[in-house]
KEKE-3310 file (N, C-alpha, C; in steps of 0.2 Angstrom, whole numbers, plus 5000, padded with zeros to 4 digits):
npx = (5973:5969:5964:5956:5956:5968:5978:5986:5983:5969:5970:5973:5880:5890:5890:5883:5896:5895:5891:5898:5906:5921:5938:5955:5968:5976:5972:5952:5902:5903:5887:5879:5878:5863:5853:5844:5838:5835:5844:5842:5848:5865:5866:5874:5873:5872:5884:5892:5891:5886:5875:5882:5895:5894:5892:5904:5913:5909:5913:5926:5930:5927:5932:5943:5953:5952:5955:5943:5931:5926:5911:5893:5888:5900:5903:5896:5904:5917:5932:5938:5944:5955:5950:5953:5954:5967:5975:5980:5970:5960:5950:5935:5919:5901:5887:5870:5853:5841:5829:5832:5841:5855:5865:5878:5886:5898:5912:5911:5923:5930:5925:5923:5930:5930:5937:5939:5928:5918:5927:5934:5933:5932:5930:5920:5924:5917:5920:5933:5949:5965:5969:5959:5943:5929:5915:5914:5918:5913:5909:5908:5895:5884:5886:5881:5882:5881:5877:5884:5896:5901:5903:5912:5918:5911:5913:5902:5894:5901:5898:5893:5883:5883:5878:5880:5886:5877:5880:5882:5869:5863:5859:5869:5864:5855:5864:5871:5864:5859:5863:5852:5848:5852:5844:5846:5849:5854:5868:5875:5878:5879:5891:5898:5913:5919:5932:5944:5961:5973:5986:5984:5978:5967:5951:5948:5940:5930:5922:5912:5905:5898:5902:5898:5905:5903:5888:5886:5894:5900:5910:5922:5932:5944:5957:5970:5964:5969:5975:5964:5953:5943:5926:5922:5908:5898:5890:5875:5862:5861:5854:5850:5842:5843:5856:5861:5863:5861:5866:5874:5883:5899:5916:5924:5920:5924:5941:5942:5940:5949:5964:5972:5975:5968:5957:5941:5930:5913:5902:5887:5872:5859:5845:5850:5858:5848:5840:5850:5851:5838:5839:5848:5841:5830)
npy = (5367:5358:5361:5352:5356:5365:5375:5386:5390:5393:5403:5413:5240:5249:5258:5252:5244:5250:5263:5275:5270:5261:5262:5256:5262:5275:5283:5299:5284:5269:5260:5248:5231:5224:5213:5200:5189:5179:5168:5155:5157:5154:5147:5146:5158:5158:5164:5160:5167:5169:5175:5177:5177:5189:5198:5197:5202:5215:5219:5218:5229:5239:5254:5256:5266:5273:5278:5289:5285:5293:5296:5299:5301:5304:5315:5326:5331:5342:5351:5365:5380:5395:5409:5403:5388:5386:5387:5381:5369:5369:5364:5354:5353:5350:5347:5350:5347:5359:5372:5383:5377:5379:5376:5372:5362:5362:5363:5374:5380:5381:5391:5402:5413:5416:5427:5436:5435:5431:5421:5427:5426:5413:5397:5384:5368:5356:5338:5339:5335:5330:5343:5346:5353:5347:5350:5363:5379:5386:5401:5405:5413:5420:5415:5404:5402:5396:5406:5402:5398:5409:5417:5411:5400:5387:5370:5362:5366:5366:5368:5374:5382:5386:5397:5396:5404:5405:5397:5400:5402:5392:5383:5375:5363:5360:5356:5345:5338:5333:5329:5324:5332:5325:5324:5322:5308:5298:5290:5279:5275:5269:5275:5284:5293:5306:5315:5329:5327:5340:5337:5330:5328:5321:5314:5305:5291:5282:5270:5267:5263:5276:5282:5287:5301:5311:5318:5328:5326:5316:5302:5294:5280:5281:5279:5291:5304:5318:5336:5347:5339:5343:5347:5337:5327:5316:5302:5293:5281:5278:5280:5271:5275:5289:5291:5297:5302:5304:5317:5316:5322:5331:5332:5340:5349:5342:5345:5352:5343:5333:5328:5317:5308:5297:5296:5304:5318:5324:5338:5334:5331:5339:5347:5360:5361:5359:5371:5380:5376:5380:5394:5397:5393:5401)
npz = (5166:5151:5135:5122:5109:5098:5107:5103:5090:5092:5100:5091:5110:5103:5089:5076:5067:5056:5058:5056:5047:5046:5043:5041:5050:5060:5074:5079:5034:5029:5025:5036:5032:5027:5035:5029:5033:5048:5056:5068:5084:5086:5074:5059:5045:5027:5024:5035:5046:5063:5076:5087:5082:5075:5085:5092:5082:5082:5095:5095:5088:5096:5104:5096:5086:5070:5053:5046:5035:5019:5020:5020:5033:5040:5032:5038:5047:5051:5050:5060:5056:5056:5048:5034:5024:5022:5033:5049:5057:5071:5079:5079:5072:5069:5058:5064:5065:5061:5061:5053:5045:5046:5055:5066:5078:5092:5103:5117:5121:5109:5101:5109:5120:5137:5142:5131:5123:5108:5096:5082:5063:5060:5051:5045:5039:5031:5029:5026:5019:5017:5012:5003:5000:4999:5002:5003:5011:5025:5033:5051:5059:5069:5086:5099:5116:5133:5147:5159:5153:5147:5158:5168:5162:5163:5164:5163:5153:5141:5127:5111:5099:5082:5069:5052:5037:5023:5007:4990:4989:4996:5011:5024:5029:5019:5009:5015:5024:5041:5058:5071:5087:5102:5118:5136:5135:5144:5152:5148:5133:5116:5105:5091:5088:5079:5072:5070:5072:5076:5070:5059:5042:5039:5045:5060:5068:5080:5089:5104:5120:5130:5147:5164:5170:5179:5186:5177:5167:5153:5148:5137:5131:5119:5109:5105:5102:5100:5102:5093:5091:5099:5101:5093:5087:5096:5091:5090:5087:5072:5057:5043:5032:5031:5033:5044:5061:5079:5089:5105:5112:5113:5111:5125:5139:5155:5159:5148:5137:5140:5147:5143:5128:5126:5133:5133:5136:5138:5140:5148:5138:5143:5150:5150:5139:5129:5131:5127:5113:5110:5111:5101:5090:5090)
capx = (5968:5971:5959:5958:5958:5975:5977:5990:5978:5963:5971:5972:5881:5894:5885:5884:5902:5894:5888:5902:5911:5928:5944:5961:5972:5978:5969:5947:5902:5898:5881:5880:5875:5856:5852:5837:5836:5837:5844:5842:5854:5870:5866:5877:5869:5876:5891:5895:5891:5881:5874:5888:5901:5893:5893:5911:5916:5908:5916:5934:5931:5926:5938:5948:5953:5954:5954:5936:5929:5922:5904:5888:5888:5907:5903:5893:5909:5922:5938:5937:5950:5954:5950:5951:5956:5974:5979:5980:5964:5962:5944:5930:5911:5897:5880:5865:5847:5838:5824:5836:5846:5861:5868:5883:5888:5905:5913:5911:5930:5933:5923:5921:5935:5927:5941:5939:5922:5918:5933:5931:5936:5932:5926:5919:5926:5915:5923:5940:5953:5971:5969:5953:5937:5924:5909:5914:5920:5907:5911:5904:5892:5882:5888:5877:5885:5878:5880:5889:5903:5903:5905:5917:5920:5909:5914:5896:5891:5906:5895:5891:5879:5885:5875:5885:5884:5875:5885:5879:5861:5861:5861:5873:5860:5852:5869:5874:5860:5861:5862:5848:5851:5849:5844:5844:5849:5858:5876:5878:5875:5884:5892:5904:5916:5923:5935:5951:5967:5977:5992:5982:5973:5961:5947:5948:5934:5931:5915:5913:5900:5900:5900:5896:5911:5899:5881:5885:5899:5901:5917:5923:5939:5946:5964:5973:5961:5973:5973:5961:5947:5938:5920:5920:5902:5897:5884:5871:5856:5862:5848:5852:5838:5845:5863:5863:5862:5859:5872:5872:5889:5904:5922:5924:5918:5929:5948:5941:5940:5953:5972:5974:5972:5965:5950:5938:5924:5908:5897:5881:5867:5853:5841:5854:5860:5841:5839:5855:5849:5832:5841:5852:5837:5824)
capy = (5364:5357:5360:5347:5360:5367:5382:5392:5392:5395:5410:5419:5243:5251:5261:5247:5246:5255:5270:5280:5266:5260:5260:5254:5268:5276:5289:5303:5276:5265:5258:5241:5226:5223:5206:5199:5183:5179:5161:5154:5159:5149:5144:5151:5159:5156:5166:5157:5172:5168:5181:5177:5180:5196:5202:5197:5206:5222:5220:5218:5235:5244:5257:5256:5272:5272:5284:5289:5285:5299:5294:5304:5303:5308:5322:5331:5333:5346:5355:5372:5384:5402:5412:5399:5381:5386:5387:5376:5368:5368:5361:5351:5354:5345:5350:5348:5349:5366:5375:5387:5373:5382:5376:5367:5361:5361:5364:5382:5383:5382:5397:5408:5414:5420:5433:5441:5434:5426:5421:5429:5424:5405:5394:5376:5365:5349:5333:5341:5329:5331:5349:5347:5355:5345:5353:5371:5383:5390:5405:5405:5419:5420:5409:5404:5398:5397:5411:5399:5397:5416:5421:5407:5394:5382:5364:5358:5369:5367:5367:5380:5381:5392:5398:5396:5408:5402:5398:5399:5402:5386:5382:5369:5357:5358:5352:5339:5334:5335:5324:5326:5333:5321:5327:5317:5301:5294:5290:5273:5276:5267:5281:5285:5299:5307:5322:5330:5329:5345:5335:5326:5331:5317:5313:5299:5289:5277:5268:5264:5265:5281:5281:5293:5304:5314:5319:5333:5324:5309:5300:5288:5278:5280:5281:5296:5310:5324:5343:5348:5335:5347:5348:5331:5324:5309:5301:5287:5280:5278:5279:5269:5278:5296:5290:5302:5300:5309:5319:5316:5325:5334:5332:5346:5348:5341:5347:5355:5337:5328:5328:5311:5307:5290:5297:5310:5320:5329:5340:5330:5335:5339:5353:5367:5361:5360:5378:5383:5375:5384:5401:5397:5393:5405)
capz = (5162:5144:5130:5117:5103:5098:5110:5099:5084:5094:5103:5086:5105:5097:5083:5070:5064:5050:5060:5052:5043:5049:5039:5045:5051:5067:5077:5078:5034:5025:5029:5038:5028:5029:5037:5027:5037:5055:5058:5075:5088:5086:5068:5054:5039:5021:5024:5040:5052:5068:5080:5092:5079:5073:5091:5093:5078:5084:5101:5093:5085:5101:5107:5091:5082:5063:5049:5045:5027:5016:5019:5021:5040:5041:5029:5042:5052:5048:5054:5061:5054:5057:5041:5028:5024:5021:5039:5054:5060:5079:5082:5075:5072:5064:5056:5068:5063:5064:5056:5048:5041:5045:5062:5068:5086:5093:5110:5118:5121:5102:5098:5114:5126:5142:5143:5125:5119:5103:5092:5075:5057:5060:5046:5046:5032:5032:5024:5024:5019:5014:5009:4999:5003:4995:5003:5003:5017:5028:5039:5057:5060:5076:5091:5105:5122:5139:5152:5163:5150:5146:5164:5171:5158:5167:5160:5162:5147:5136:5121:5107:5093:5078:5063:5047:5032:5017:5001:4983:4989:5000:5018:5025:5030:5012:5005:5018:5029:5048:5063:5076:5093:5107:5125:5141:5133:5149:5153:5144:5126:5111:5101:5087:5089:5073:5072:5066:5076:5073:5067:5054:5037:5038:5051:5064:5071:5085:5092:5111:5124:5135:5154:5168:5173:5184:5184:5172:5162:5150:5146:5132:5130:5112:5109:5100:5101:5103:5100:5087:5091:5103:5097:5089:5089:5099:5087:5091:5083:5065:5053:5037:5027:5030:5034:5049:5068:5084:5093:5112:5116:5109:5115:5128:5146:5160:5157:5141:5133:5143:5147:5140:5121:5126:5136:5131:5140:5135:5145:5147:5135:5146:5149:5149:5131:5126:5132:5123:5107:5109:5110:5095:5084:5092)
cpx = (5970:5965:5961:5959:5965:5975:5981:5985:5972:5964:5971:5965:5888:5889:5886:5891:5901:5892:5892:5907:5918:5933:5950:5965:5974:5974:5962:5951:5899:5893:5882:5876:5868:5855:5845:5834:5838:5838:5844:5848:5859:5871:5869:5872:5874:5883:5895:5895:5885:5880:5880:5894:5900:5895:5901:5915:5915:5912:5924:5935:5930:5932:5944:5948:5956:5953:5947:5935:5926:5915:5899:5888:5895:5907:5900:5898:5914:5927:5936:5944:5949:5955:5949:5955:5964:5979:5978:5973:5965:5956:5940:5923:5908:5890:5875:5858:5844:5833:5827:5840:5853:5866:5873:5884:5895:5906:5914:5918:5933:5931:5922:5926:5932:5931:5940:5932:5923:5924:5930:5935:5937:5928:5926:5920:5924:5918:5930:5945:5959:5971:5963:5947:5931:5917:5909:5917:5915:5909:5905:5901:5890:5883:5884:5881:5881:5881:5885:5896:5905:5906:5911:5919:5918:5909:5908:5892:5896:5903:5893:5888:5881:5881:5881:5882:5882:5880:5881:5871:5859:5863:5865:5869:5857:5857:5871:5869:5862:5860:5856:5851:5848:5850:5842:5843:5852:5865:5879:5875:5881:5885:5898:5906:5920:5926:5942:5956:5971:5983:5990:5977:5968:5957:5948:5941:5934:5924:5917:5906:5902:5899:5900:5903:5908:5892:5880:5890:5899:5908:5917:5930:5940:5952:5965:5969:5965:5971:5970:5954:5942:5932:5918:5913:5902:5890:5881:5865:5857:5856:5850:5848:5841:5853:5865:5861:5859:5865:5870:5878:5894:5911:5923:5923:5924:5936:5947:5942:5944:5961:5975:5971:5968:5958:5948:5932:5920:5904:5890:5875:5861:5849:5844:5856:5853:5840:5844:5853:5843:5834:5844:5847:5830:5824)
cpy = (5364:5357:5356:5350:5363:5374:5388:5394:5395:5402:5415:5421:5246:5253:5256:5249:5251:5262:5275:5276:5266:5259:5258:5260:5269:5282:5291:5308:5273:5262:5250:5237:5225:5215:5204:5193:5183:5172:5161:5155:5153:5146:5149:5152:5157:5158:5164:5162:5170:5174:5182:5180:5187:5201:5202:5201:5213:5223:5221:5225:5241:5247:5257:5262:5271:5278:5283:5289:5291:5297:5300:5306:5307:5315:5327:5334:5337:5349:5362:5376:5391:5405:5408:5392:5380:5386:5381:5375:5366:5365:5357:5353:5350:5349:5346:5351:5355:5368:5379:5383:5375:5382:5371:5367:5359:5362:5372:5384:5384:5389:5403:5408:5418:5427:5438:5440:5430:5427:5422:5425:5416:5403:5386:5373:5357:5344:5335:5335:5330:5338:5351:5349:5353:5347:5360:5373:5387:5394:5404:5412:5420:5414:5410:5400:5400:5402:5409:5399:5404:5419:5417:5401:5388:5375:5360:5360:5371:5365:5373:5378:5387:5392:5399:5400:5403:5402:5396:5398:5396:5386:5376:5363:5355:5354:5346:5335:5336:5329:5328:5328:5329:5323:5322:5310:5296:5294:5284:5272:5273:5273:5280:5292:5301:5314:5323:5332:5335:5343:5331:5330:5326:5315:5306:5297:5283:5276:5265:5266:5270:5279:5287:5295:5307:5315:5324:5331:5317:5308:5294:5287:5276:5283:5287:5302:5316:5331:5343:5344:5338:5348:5342:5328:5317:5307:5294:5286:5281:5276:5277:5273:5285:5296:5296:5299:5305:5310:5320:5319:5327:5334:5339:5344:5348:5341:5349:5349:5332:5329:5322:5310:5301:5290:5304:5311:5324:5331:5336:5334:5334:5345:5359:5367:5362:5368:5382:5382:5380:5391:5401:5397:5397:5411)
cpz = (5154:5140:5124:5110:5104:5101:5106:5094:5087:5097:5097:5084:5104:5092:5077:5067:5059:5052:5056:5048:5046:5043:5043:5045:5058:5069:5075:5076:5028:5029:5030:5033:5031:5030:5035:5030:5044:5057:5065:5078:5088:5079:5063:5048:5033:5021:5031:5046:5057:5072:5085:5089:5077:5080:5093:5089:5080:5090:5100:5091:5090:5104:5102:5087:5075:5059:5047:5037:5025:5015:5021:5028:5042:5038:5032:5047:5048:5053:5054:5060:5056:5050:5035:5029:5023:5027:5043:5056:5067:5082:5077:5077:5068:5063:5061:5065:5066:5059:5051:5044:5040:5052:5063:5076:5087:5101:5111:5118:5114:5099:5103:5120:5131:5143:5137:5121:5113:5098:5085:5069:5057:5054:5047:5039:5033:5027:5022:5024:5014:5009:5005:5003:4999:4996:5004:5010:5019:5034:5045:5058:5068:5080:5097:5111:5128:5143:5156:5160:5149:5152:5168:5168:5162:5162:5159:5156:5142:5129:5118:5101:5089:5071:5058:5041:5026:5011:4995:4984:4993:5007:5019:5025:5023:5008:5008:5022:5036:5052:5068:5082:5098:5114:5130:5139:5138:5148:5149:5137:5121:5106:5096:5087:5083:5074:5069:5071:5072:5069:5061:5049:5035:5045:5054:5067:5075:5088:5099:5114:5130:5142:5158:5172:5179:5182:5178:5166:5159:5149:5141:5132:5123:5112:5103:5098:5104:5101:5093:5087:5096:5098:5093:5091:5091:5096:5089:5086:5075:5061:5045:5031:5026:5031:5039:5056:5072:5088:5100:5116:5111:5114:5118:5136:5151:5156:5149:5136:5135:5142:5144:5133:5121:5129:5135:5135:5136:5141:5143:5144:5138:5145:5147:5141:5127:5126:5127:5115:5105:5107:5103:5089:5085:5088)
residu = (MET:THR:MET:ARG:GLY:THR:ARG:ALA:ALA:ALA:GLY:ALA:LEU:VAL:LEU:ALA:LEU:ALA:THR:ALA:GLY:CYS:THR:THR:ALA:THR:ARG:PRO:GLY:SER:ILE:ALA:PRO:THR:VAL:THR:SER:ALA:PRO:PRO:THR:GLY:THR:ALA:ASN:SER:HIS:GLY:TRP:THR:LYS:GLN:ARG:LEU:ARG:GLY:ALA:ALA:ALA:ARG:HIS:THR:GLY:VAL:THR:ARG:THR:ALA:LYS:PRO:THR:VAL:LEU:ASN:GLY:LEU:VAL:GLY:ALA:VAL:PHE:THR:ARG:ASN:ALA:ALA:GLY:ASP:HIS:PHE:CYS:THR:ALA:SER:VAL:VAL:ASP:SER:ALA:GLY:LEU:ASN:LEU:VAL:VAL:THR:ALA:ALA:HIS:CYS:VAL:TRP:ASP:PRO:LYS:ILE:GLY:GLN:ARG:SER:ASP:LEU:VAL:PHE:VAL:PRO:GLY:TYR:ARG:ASN:GLY:ASP:THR:PRO:SER:GLY:VAL:TRP:PRO:LEU:LEU:ALA:VAL:THR:VAL:ASP:ASP:GLY:TRP:LYS:ASP:HIS:ALA:ASP:PRO:ASP:VAL:ASP:VAL:ALA:PHE:ALA:VAL:VAL:GLN:ALA:GLN:ASN:GLY:GLN:GLN:VAL:GLN:GLN:VAL:LEU:GLY:ALA:ASN:LYS:LEU:GLY:ILE:ASN:ARG:GLY:TYR:HIS:VAL:PRO:VAL:ARG:VAL:THR:GLY:TYR:PRO:GLY:SER:SER:ASP:VAL:PRO:ILE:THR:CYS:ALA:ASN:THR:THR:SER:GLU:GLN:SER:ALA:SER:GLN:LEU:ARG:ILE:ASP:CYS:PRO:ASP:TYR:THR:GLY:GLY:THR:SER:GLY:SER:PRO:TRP:VAL:THR:ASP:PHE:ASP:PRO:ALA:THR:ARG:THR:GLY:THR:VAL:VAL:GLY:VAL:ILE:GLY:GLY:TYR:GLN:GLU:GLY:GLY:ASN:SER:PRO:ASP:THR:SER:TYR:SER:SER:TYR:PHE:GLY:ASP:ARG:VAL:GLN:ALA:LEU:TYR:ASP:ARG:ALA:THR:GLY)
# end
């Protein structure tokens, strides 16, 4: 079984092209322009764009992996390091809304080894880019995983919530904002997946529509999601007002994220993930 996070380090729709903003590059936003008029179908507006052309432009970007821009939405996503940002990053996490304003979500296999328990000395570095830590370094404190993961690494609950330590008197959500948690949203959802390959110091992003791998697993086809992208959030329902969205999955689950860099998986966010969140925030 292959985990999408880097094992060596760990051992120690389409969402509006704008959902997280696309740039050109290789391998996992800005806000979408607001349309103030709605010309009849097939009729070009002053810029020559028809509804069909807009749909076609979106479709051409489906399943294309690019470098993620440093935007508000992408700033909620960070690399997970051991000890500090000077080492190798081996997984990805993101801020999720909570009453304590201090919660991130990632894959369970990133933070909890069923043989040895919680991995210690982990830090979350949101917005990490080329060695810079623009939003600080946030140590992971309490980690919550499902008993099925603790007991036998159940791939159907390869999800974890972790409380991060406040910095300079502020909680992480106060500084960055947070995505909402999406539960029982179905199997066919347009999402954007953003994360950090272990071999890169910049995040990558890709938009596509999820499909059903099984009753308890989602899959998505996006190229170049290699080791380090475990825990990358699958975000839908981008809100231009808050510049955040709703997380409906994280890379993990089946094959601990996938054996191929071009297809990724997530445990389905259903009732068990809701119960896990309730425990983490209770």
